[in-house]
C-alpha positions as CSV (number, residue, x, y, z in Angstrom):
1,M,4.0,5.4,-19.8
2,L,3.3,7.0,-16.5
3,P,6.6,8.1,-14.8
4,K,7.7,5.9,-12.0
5,A,7.4,8.7,-9.4
6,N,3.6,9.0,-10.3
7,R,2.8,5.3,-9.6
8,L,1.1,4.1,-6.5
9,K,2.5,0.7,-5.5
10,Q,2.9,0.3,-1.8
11,D,0.3,-1.8,0.0
12,R,0.2,0.5,3.0
13,D,-0.5,3.5,0.7
14,F,-3.5,1.6,-0.8
15,K,-4.8,0.8,2.7
16,V,-4.6,4.5,3.7
17,L,-6.3,5.4,0.5
18,L,-9.2,3.0,0.9
19,Q,-9.7,3.8,4.6
20,A,-9.3,7.5,4.7
21,G,-9.7,8.6,1.1
22,R,-12.7,10.4,-0.3
23,R,-14.7,8.9,-3.1
24,L,-16.6,10.2,-6.1
25,N,-18.6,8.2,-8.6
26,S,-19.5,8.8,-12.2
27,Q,-21.2,6.7,-14.8
28,G,-18.0,4.9,-15.9
29,L,-15.5,5.6,-13.2
30,T,-15.0,5.7,-9.4
31,V,-12.2,7.9,-8.1
32,R,-10.7,7.7,-4.6
33,W,-8.2,10.2,-3.4
34,V,-6.3,11.3,-0.3
35,T,-4.0,14.2,0.3
36,T,-0.3,13.3,0.8
37,R,3.0,14.9,1.6
38,Q,4.6,13.4,-1.4
39,P,6.2,15.9,-3.9
40,V,3.9,14.6,-6.8
41,S,0.6,12.9,-7.2
42,R,0.6,9.1,-7.5
43,F,-2.0,7.0,-9.3
44,A,-3.4,3.5,-9.4
45,F,-5.8,2.0,-11.9
46,V,-8.2,-0.8,-11.3
47,V,-10.4,-2.7,-13.7
48,A,-12.0,-5.6,-11.8
49,N,-12.8,-9.1,-13.2
50,H,-16.6,-8.4,-13.0
51,V,-16.1,-5.4,-15.4
52,A,-14.3,-7.5,-18.1
53,K,-13.5,-11.2,-17.8
54,R,-10.7,-11.1,-20.4
55,A,-7.4,-9.7,-19.2
56,V,-6.7,-8.2,-22.7
57,V,-9.8,-6.0,-22.3
58,R,-8.9,-5.0,-18.7
59,N,-5.4,-4.1,-19.7
60,K,-6.5,-2.1,-22.7
61,L,-8.7,0.0,-20.5
62,K,-5.9,0.5,-17.9
63,R,-3.5,1.6,-20.7
64,R,-6.0,4.1,-21.9
65,L,-6.5,5.5,-18.3
66,R,-2.7,5.7,-17.8
67,E,-2.2,7.6,-21.0
68,I,-5.0,10.1,-20.2
69,I,-3.5,10.7,-16.7
70,R,0.0,11.1,-18.2
71,S,-1.3,13.9,-20.5
72,F,-3.2,15.5,-17.5
73,L,-0.2,15.5,-15.1
74,P,0.8,19.2,-15.6
75,H,-2.8,20.3,-14.8
76,L,-3.3,18.5,-11.5
77,T,-3.3,20.5,-8.3
78,G,-1.6,19.5,-5.1
79,S,-0.2,16.1,-4.3
80,Y,-2.6,13.2,-3.9
81,D,-2.8,9.5,-4.0
82,I,-5.5,8.8,-6.5
83,L,-7.2,5.5,-7.5
84,L,-9.2,5.3,-10.7
85,A,-11.5,2.3,-10.9
86,A,-13.4,1.6,-14.1
87,K,-17.0,0.4,-14.2
88,K,-18.7,-1.6,-16.9
89,P,-20.0,1.4,-19.0
90,A,-16.3,2.5,-19.5
91,L,-15.8,-0.6,-21.7
92,D,-18.0,1.0,-24.4
93,Y,-16.3,4.5,-24.3
94,T,-14.1,5.7,-27.1
95,F,-10.8,7.2,-26.0
96,Q,-12.2,10.7,-26.3
97,Q,-15.3,9.8,-24.2
98,L,-13.1,8.2,-21.6
99,Q,-10.9,11.3,-21.5
100,Q,-13.9,13.5,-21.0
101,E,-15.1,11.2,-18.2
102,V,-11.8,11.4,-16.4
103,L,-11.6,15.2,-16.8
104,S,-15.2,15.5,-15.5
105,V,-14.4,13.4,-12.4
106,L,-11.2,15.2,-11.7
107,Q,-12.9,18.6,-12.0
108,R,-15.8,17.5,-9.7
109,A,-13.2,16.3,-7.1
110,K,-11.4,19.6,-7.4
111,L,-8.1,17.9,-8.4
112,W,-7.8,19.7,-11.7
113,S,-6.6,23.3,-12.0
């Protein structure tokens, strides 16, 4: 489970992220991020209804993303608010493929050290 300090929950933080944040797309993911003054990076995960109709499938994908980010926490640079949104192709990814996709997106966004 992702530590409580690394979870993005406040509505105002989401608004700032969506309005002022930068965005990068890949085949299976969209990442949005904004620099913050927080001591740690915080994350949010989104899998929309149009990606998967069944909540079980959406939640499984979010659990996978959370686990991947938890394992990547020591390697992230700076402090950011980051939103990872899954797209339809991510449903077909294995855990390792999803992990590679997240790593690729974080490196392209220069959030990975």
